[in-house]
Backbone bond lengths (Angstrom), bond angles and torsions (degrees), N, CA, C in turn:
res aa  C-N    CA-C-N  psi(-1)  N-CA   C-N-CA  omega(-1)  CA-C   N-CA-C  phi
1 M - - - 1.488 - - 1.571 104.80 -
2 L 1.292 116.02 131.19 1.440 121.91 177.86 1.548 108.21 -104.84
3 F 1.285 115.55 146.36 1.448 119.70 170.92 1.532 107.77 -145.26
4 F 1.317 115.91 156.26 1.496 121.57 -173.26 1.552 109.11 -100.73
5 K 1.404 113.78 128.46 1.448 117.55 -178.76 1.542 104.57 -147.21
6 N 1.289 117.50 125.94 1.472 122.58 173.88 1.503 112.65 54.53
7 N 1.323 115.38 47.66 1.419 126.32 177.24 1.518 112.65 64.65
8 Y 1.367 122.08 19.50 1.362 127.47 177.63 1.538 113.00 -129.20
9 Y 1.275 118.58 146.77 1.427 122.66 171.16 1.521 111.04 -85.54
10 I 1.247 117.54 124.99 1.533 119.31 -174.99 1.486 104.10 -119.33
11 C 1.321 111.29 136.25 1.466 121.04 179.44 1.555 108.34 -91.53
12 K 1.351 112.52 121.48 1.451 119.61 178.39 1.497 112.93 -74.62
13 P 1.288 121.67 123.06 1.461 121.11 -175.50 1.541 111.07 -67.02
14 K 1.306 115.29 152.10 1.412 122.46 179.19 1.554 108.84 -73.06
15 T 1.253 118.20 130.20 1.522 120.80 -179.68 1.504 112.98 -106.72
16 E 1.420 114.65 0.60 1.507 117.00 -173.02 1.541 108.37 -76.05
17 E 1.328 120.20 -27.19 1.421 119.52 -178.48 1.510 110.69 -105.40
18 K 1.359 114.28 98.18 1.456 118.40 -173.38 1.514 113.44 -85.43
19 N 1.361 114.11 -34.92 1.480 118.65 -172.88 1.535 104.52 -103.73
20 N 1.333 115.96 111.63 1.444 120.19 176.33 1.527 114.12 -79.39
21 M 1.308 114.95 -25.94 1.453 119.24 -179.69 1.589 109.13 -76.78
22 N 1.278 114.10 144.19 1.510 120.18 -178.94 1.458 108.08 -70.01
23 L 1.305 119.66 -73.31 1.438 122.97 -177.26 1.510 110.46 -129.89
24 D 1.277 118.28 134.30 1.451 117.13 172.19 1.463 111.64 -92.60
25 T 1.299 117.52 179.66 1.446 124.98 -174.14 1.531 113.43 -58.83
26 Q 1.273 114.75 -43.03 1.561 120.13 179.25 1.471 110.09 -62.08
27 Q 1.359 117.77 -43.92 1.453 120.18 -177.96 1.518 111.39 -67.86
28 K 1.358 116.69 -35.59 1.445 117.80 173.60 1.442 115.98 -64.28
29 E 1.389 115.22 -42.91 1.503 120.10 179.25 1.589 109.20 -63.38
30 K 1.296 117.73 -34.11 1.465 120.03 176.21 1.513 110.09 -62.81
31 L 1.368 115.58 -48.11 1.435 119.04 178.33 1.563 111.07 -58.95
32 F 1.277 116.99 -46.22 1.480 122.00 -176.05 1.491 108.92 -64.27
33 T 1.364 119.93 -41.58 1.492 119.23 178.88 1.491 111.57 -68.61
34 K 1.361 116.87 -31.24 1.482 118.33 -177.69 1.493 111.15 -78.28
35 Y 1.291 120.28 -41.94 1.439 121.78 -175.45 1.551 113.80 -106.16
36 G 1.294 116.29 -21.59 1.500 117.71 179.88 1.481 112.85 -101.40
37 A 1.313 116.56 -166.24 1.498 119.46 177.69 1.479 114.11 -80.10
38 G 1.315 121.58 -23.27 1.428 123.96 -179.62 1.516 110.57 -168.48
39 K 1.331 114.72 -177.02 1.485 116.17 -175.38 1.577 113.99 -70.16
40 E 1.276 112.64 -19.07 1.520 123.03 179.84 1.524 113.64 -92.98
41 D 1.312 117.66 -5.75 1.398 125.12 -171.36 1.592 110.76 -81.90
42 S 1.286 118.67 76.29 1.422 119.51 -174.58 1.528 110.65 -99.61
43 G 1.310 120.87 -1.23 1.434 124.59 -177.35 1.497 115.95 -99.45
44 S 1.296 117.96 -14.12 1.483 116.55 -174.30 1.549 109.06 -75.17
45 V 1.278 115.68 158.22 1.455 118.92 -178.74 1.506 114.17 -61.26
46 Y 1.352 115.72 -38.20 1.400 119.25 -179.52 1.457 113.55 -62.73
47 S 1.345 116.44 -42.16 1.476 122.36 -179.68 1.519 109.22 -67.44
48 Q 1.276 118.35 -42.85 1.494 123.18 -178.50 1.526 110.05 -63.04
49 V 1.362 116.56 -43.49 1.454 118.64 179.89 1.485 110.65 -64.78
50 A 1.358 117.35 -43.88 1.464 121.54 176.70 1.545 112.28 -57.46
51 L 1.310 116.43 -46.90 1.432 122.72 178.70 1.521 112.98 -62.89
52 F 1.341 117.80 -44.10 1.478 118.95 172.91 1.502 111.45 -62.68
53 T 1.284 119.19 -34.77 1.487 118.97 -179.36 1.552 109.25 -67.47
54 E 1.237 120.06 -39.67 1.438 120.78 -178.50 1.592 108.11 -70.25
55 R 1.284 115.84 -42.70 1.471 116.41 176.54 1.526 114.46 -62.74
56 I 1.334 113.15 -38.12 1.501 117.39 174.82 1.550 111.84 -61.68
57 K 1.327 115.56 -45.47 1.486 115.79 178.01 1.530 111.46 -59.67
58 H 1.358 118.53 -38.31 1.442 121.16 178.62 1.506 113.67 -63.64
59 L 1.387 115.14 -43.51 1.410 118.80 -177.94 1.479 112.13 -71.47
60 T 1.358 117.83 -33.10 1.444 121.64 178.20 1.546 111.29 -64.10
61 A 1.352 114.58 -43.03 1.430 119.05 177.01 1.563 108.82 -63.75
62 H 1.307 119.86 -39.12 1.475 121.93 179.14 1.497 110.07 -63.37
63 L 1.326 115.80 -39.70 1.560 117.19 -175.24 1.497 111.59 -75.28
64 K 1.421 118.24 -19.86 1.383 118.97 177.81 1.629 108.89 -66.06
65 N 1.293 114.41 -33.61 1.518 118.67 179.94 1.499 110.06 -88.76
66 N 1.310 121.49 -27.41 1.443 126.45 -174.74 1.513 109.19 -120.68
67 R 1.298 120.55 79.05 1.391 122.52 -175.00 1.517 115.92 -67.87
68 K 1.309 117.33 -27.55 1.485 118.61 -175.22 1.591 109.19 -97.68
69 D 1.209 120.96 15.83 1.431 122.66 177.53 1.583 109.40 -81.07
70 Y 1.280 116.48 82.76 1.435 119.61 -169.15 1.529 110.52 -77.05
71 G 1.270 119.25 -24.14 1.486 121.98 174.99 1.487 110.80 -64.13
72 T 1.296 118.37 -45.30 1.471 124.22 176.54 1.522 109.59 -65.71
73 Q 1.263 114.81 -40.86 1.476 120.09 178.12 1.504 113.72 -56.07
74 R 1.357 115.46 -48.49 1.395 121.63 178.73 1.537 109.39 -66.94
75 S 1.279 122.54 -40.97 1.485 120.71 179.27 1.548 110.46 -66.78
76 L 1.285 117.31 -31.07 1.438 120.28 176.88 1.520 111.50 -68.16
77 Q 1.319 118.01 -41.89 1.436 124.17 171.87 1.502 113.70 -54.81
78 L 1.332 113.76 -47.03 1.515 120.85 -178.93 1.521 108.27 -64.09
79 M 1.348 117.32 -40.99 1.445 121.24 -175.10 1.536 109.60 -68.89
80 V 1.309 116.31 -38.60 1.521 122.82 178.99 1.543 105.17 -62.89
81 G 1.327 118.68 -41.27 1.437 120.84 -178.42 1.546 112.38 -66.18
82 R 1.372 113.35 -41.25 1.414 116.72 -179.91 1.590 111.89 -65.61
83 R 1.355 113.86 -41.39 1.481 118.86 175.19 1.514 110.38 -61.64
84 R 1.300 118.56 -41.65 1.423 120.03 -178.74 1.565 113.56 -65.33
85 K 1.341 117.37 -35.84 1.474 120.28 172.94 1.457 110.13 -65.50
86 L 1.302 119.85 -44.00 1.505 118.71 179.96 1.488 111.59 -62.89
87 L 1.355 115.91 -40.05 1.440 119.68 177.30 1.578 113.67 -63.88
88 D 1.296 115.14 -38.66 1.414 121.47 176.04 1.563 112.25 -62.37
89 Y 1.308 112.84 -44.47 1.459 119.14 173.64 1.538 114.19 -58.52
90 L 1.343 114.27 -45.38 1.469 119.65 178.98 1.530 109.81 -64.90
91 K 1.287 119.03 -36.82 1.477 124.85 178.52 1.499 110.27 -61.77
92 R 1.315 113.65 -41.34 1.552 117.32 -179.76 1.531 111.47 -70.29
93 K 1.331 115.33 -35.10 1.488 118.14 -175.72 1.542 113.30 -87.12
94 D 1.316 119.06 -44.34 1.437 120.27 -175.48 1.572 109.61 -145.26
95 V 1.276 115.10 95.44 1.454 117.98 -174.63 1.571 113.15 -65.74
96 V 1.321 114.92 -37.10 1.500 118.54 -179.83 1.527 108.34 -63.67
97 A 1.309 119.97 -47.01 1.432 122.78 179.64 1.548 113.09 -64.74
98 Y 1.277 114.06 -34.25 1.499 122.34 175.11 1.515 108.62 -59.11
99 R 1.328 113.75 -54.99 1.484 119.13 -178.52 1.558 114.99 -59.90
100 K 1.287 112.47 -37.50 1.505 120.98 175.40 1.487 110.93 -61.88
101 L 1.320 114.83 -50.72 1.536 119.00 -178.05 1.493 109.98 -65.89
102 V 1.300 119.80 -42.22 1.482 120.65 177.45 1.546 111.94 -59.90
103 K 1.314 114.56 -39.32 1.463 119.89 178.70 1.542 112.61 -68.72
104 D 1.319 116.53 -44.03 1.398 122.05 175.34 1.501 116.88 -60.95
105 L 1.340 116.15 -43.19 1.466 122.32 -179.96 1.513 111.15 -84.06
106 K 1.308 122.48 -4.55 1.422 128.73 -177.56 1.425 114.90 49.73
107 L 1.394 111.04 54.38 1.510 120.86 176.66 1.520 108.05 -90.93
108 R 1.338 114.95 159.75 1.463 120.07 -172.76 1.575 111.26 -90.79
109 R 1.280 119.44 7.23 1.450 121.74 179.65 1.443 114.77 -71.69
């Protein structure tokens, strides 16, 4: 939104996005306790898939407002690929856990 002040057009900053950081430590610990073995379990497949899903949601919302942000678009594509590889691994190892995780995260797979 532009408005005129002192013979200049000034762009009003967007106030809708208050939190620039994706996930803080408390939110990550919540994800790890819900999907992993504990709040420090950041290495399990379940925790990583849940973390990638939250980051993908955040980047998707960012790209809806900033369509020409090609760097973010590329990182989103890479992240989706990493998540897909982890889900394929989980599907090979434990189909029941895979289906439960996909259902809990509401993925379209």
